[in-house]
Phi, psi and omega in degrees: 000132180285147175292136181265133174223166185244147172227147176269106179274176181298330185242029176127191185286134179239132180264129181251122181100139179244143178290316181210151171232113185231107181060235180274008187249143173237128181256124179243130184257163177055047179271159181227141174054048179245137181246161178296140178069014178289143179284141184233143175248119183249129180241129180270183184296332180275000179090000178286134182253136176225160184262157175206181176214153181284120183264331181206146183220139176220185181293337188248339186205162174236136177260120184252128176267116183274121188283342183244021178086158183256010179300129179093354178273142176236153182299319187281323189260355181289132177247133185235129177231127180268128190269353173081009178208161176288166180296131184237146181241126172290130185241143180198149177294341178288355176284344175295138184088005182248161177239127181235162173279185185295344180255007178088016177265141186300139173242002186253021180066011176270172180286157174299147179298134180254117180201138175282349181267102179250121187251142171296125185290348177281353178076173178248142180296140179259129176299121181304330180292337181275351181285140176258143183290131178293133181220317190293134180289138175249122179272119178265348183081004180250120185298323182296332178268305185297321185281324189236342182219057191300140177270137183241145183297124183095003184273158170250109184229098182281164175247115177268122185225180175232164180299132179091351178275156190278050180291329178293317178297319180296316180297318179296322179294321178297318179298319181294324193255343187300133181208158176260130180291139175061026174227142182274341183286145178255163176288139161270138186251130171241120186244129179236125180242128179240113175072024179273156180286163183297321182293326177293317178298318179295326177299314180294318181299312180297317182298315182290324178294317182293326182279348181076011180291143178273103189235134167256122186249135175240111188244114169250097191282175186296330181268002175280156178305135186298332182294333179299333181297334181289336182268336188300308181295330179291320177296317180296317181290331176295316176295320180299320179295322177296314181295322185280307191265343175258321183261353178073024181269154170271123189242131173253116181258124179243123183237126179216137357249125183293339175293320175298321176301313182293327176297319177295322178297321178293321179298314180292320179298322177294319182294326182270000174085024178293148176288122184287151175252221182299130178052030175084355178287149180295155183295341181266018181301319181298310182293328179293314177297321180297327180294339176269308186296324185283002175275000173273160174134197180226149179228159177297155176066017176219126179284348183278173180205158174239117175253132191238130173233116180251129177265132174221135179267132183270117177303128181058027181057030184268105182287347176269003175301148185306323184292305176293328181298309181289325178300319180297331178286333185269320186272174183257059178117191179196149171255119185253128176267136186251127183293325180297319178295319180296321180292338176268010175080018180268123176233134355283141183278058182277121182294133185288325187262316180290338181288147186202139170237108186289339181262003183303320185299336183263001183233005180231171180103194183299131182093345179240302179239275178209150188300330184276355189300308183300314182292322179296316179297317179299318180292322177297318177301312183297316182290323179290327174297321177295323177301316180299320179294317181293321177297322176296320178294320180296326178295336182269309187258347183095145185293329182291342180270358181283157176286167179299320180295318180295321177293328175295321177296322177297318177297320177298317181299317179296318179294321180299317181286319185279332185251321184270306181291315187279136174200166183290156181294336179244022178265118183249104182267136173286164180294328177296317179296320179297314182293319178297322178293324176298319177293325179302312183285326178294331181290354174286340182264154176300146183300324183285359174270349185265076188283344185265005180247136180287159177300325180297315179293320180296320178296329184277318192245332184284144175220143177288158178306131181088351180280146181296150181294133181295152182274107178258166180301323181295318179296318180297319179296317180298319180294321180295318178296321179296319179295323179296318179296320181293326177293000000 
């Protein structure tokens, strides 16, 4: 253990020498007036300065988490200065269109953000009474989401994926296409990447630049110190809160990959000696994830909102893994990507049955999308569940032994996957197109099989094979626009 001595620096007391350096942690003994989560400045023998934060504090020592790694630090020459405040990020609307590292420092050769408003990245607690219930429908242009798992403004809706599935392409498409119906304002996008590869980061940068989306990016890449990943989503959400609740913007926050974030949390917990829980993750994994997810939503006296989509990859496609399992308890549903659909060339490979949006019922229907939307989605779920049962039966007895009705369900299932679920990566469907397409595939089934639809809806939208397509409001509007253009 190095001898500890004190020096009076320009900005306060500086501790020279560390008791221990273990992984990403530096232990400093005999500290005074130091608080939990306080920002720390660590200087090595060569004069290089890096940031850290107090992870644990006792009467005799402080455990400092070094955000940029401990490579090059020595026990004797390390200098530690406690700054007396939590890590703060300068926030400004001019940060949109910029690229930052995981700690909010510029990576795009631009100047550091200049703002007198410096926010604690841990955020401020929101009075639950001030929260407004999420209701307004958000159109993503994807039928599998808009039609059956609708996203609502202020919602937390994660994407559960597996390694090798196109979750990055899906997230980029949502960012390009997401819009609010009957509102002129566009989303401001805040993107946070934790532990992603350089090619994935470049894909997002190119995609957002080409689409013209106003995006603030926080990138903690795979070769960055893993501890930095713990700060990245907090920095991104701090900017999102400023844009939403101070500037009145609607903000879509996209965070990838939350599994990498949790791996870093497990690494730090192991280094500091925390008692491990399921699969070695610390026992506070649930509360830590909740501190991120619960920063989404809407509040009184602010026209803005934060809608959050977090991507997490499930190890071995295991949805019961601690990360997706706990995430599902905190968020309001999940979009699940299915490997079988992806292997059959269906994009986006969104699973019809495991996916769920718990707030969908409050953001669709008359006054939001179309009156038939809730019942249509329920009927599509029910019929697709029957398809799964019939396919299981066909695997046992053979398709030729099925009844005529069961074979009709198989035809419906194929049409549902190939026409409704599947669409182009740059195909942006309106909610009217999605609902009409849902009726198209449902009309393949006999009318008396559609038990969740009222006679009024069936008279309006259902058509027998060979019958002309019913005239809906969306079709009439499209014809009127076409006639106007021709004139």
